[in-house]
C-alpha positions, 0 to 999 in steps of 0.5 A, spaced: 500 500 500 505 504 498 503 511 496 497 511 500 496 518 502 492 520 508 489 527 508 485 530 514 479 532 511 476 535 518 477 537 525 472 538 530 473 541 537 469 538 542 471 540 549 479 539 550 479 534 545 480 535 537 476 529 533 480 528 527 477 525 521 482 522 516 480 520 509 485 515 506 485 514 498 489 510 494 494 513 489 491 515 482 493 509 478 490 504 484 484 501 485 484 500 493 480 505 497 480 505 504 475 507 509 475 513 513 478 512 520 476 517 526 481 518 532 480 522 538 486 527 539 488 530 546 489 537 545 492 542 550 488 547 553 488 552 558 482 554 562 479 560 560 478 565 566 471 568 565 470 574 569 462 576 570 460 583 568 459 588 574 452 588 577 449 595 578 443 596 583 439 601 586 438 602 593 431 604 597 432 611 599 432 614 606 430 621 608 436 626 611 437 633 612 443 637 609 447 640 613 445 647 612 442 653 616 435 651 613 436 644 614 433 642 607 430 635 607 433 631 601 431 623 599 438 620 598 438 614 593 445 610 593 447 606 586 452 600 588 456 596 584 458 589 585 465 590 585 470 596 583 470 597 576 478 598 575 481 602 569 475 601 565 470 605 568 462 603 569 456 608 568 449 608 568 443 613 567 438 615 572 432 618 573 427 620 579 419 620 578 413 620 583 408 614 582 402 620 581 402 627 581 401 628 588 408 625 589 411 629 583 409 635 587 413 634 593 420 633 590 424 636 585 425 630 579 433 629 578 436 625 572 443 624 570 449 619 569 452 615 575 460 614 573 464 610 577 472 609 576 478 606 580 475 603 586 469 607 587 463 602 588 457 607 591 454 613 588 449 617 592 443 621 588 440 627 592 433 628 591 431 635 594 424 635 598 420 641 596 413 640 599 411 638 606 411 630 605 406 626 608 400 629 607 397 623 603 399 616 604 401 612 598 406 617 595 413 614 592 419 617 589 422 612 584 429 612 582 430 608 575 436 606 572 437 605 565 443 605 559 449 601 563 456 602 560 460 596 561 456 593 567 449 590 567 443 592 571 441 587 577 436 591 580 434 597 576 429 601 581 429 604 588 423 607 592 422 611 597 415 612 601 413 619 603 412 618 610 405 620 613 408 625 618 410 632 616 417 634 616 420 639 621 424 645 618 
């Protein structure tokens, strides 16, 4: 069987093995055709490190007073990352709104972009309170996250229930 040539016709990768299919053919002047042979060949493989995406979440708001002479009430929301972004940075857009017109009249809507660099994993959003909160139960301030860059939104909404007592100034 001199002159028989083995030609590799296909290689299919299957996990850490390569499946090599060899087709054996006789020389052009011969009449013998041998069937194909299949061999599993171990290929060296390095484990691929897959880094999960950075998670972005919004927390519920808390009411606090700024340290100013007027002691203005503000609702503070916090946007958190699951880990520090490093050199690449992460950003997410945010917007606040009320769950009804009465709630909308009690605070200033804010919107913008939270940008994280280096080791930063928290970003605070301040929502100024403009009315007397608590006159009507069932009013909420909603913080919504959207348009993440280099991260994935895992919890895209934070809420703060406008309490049932009026706040002292």
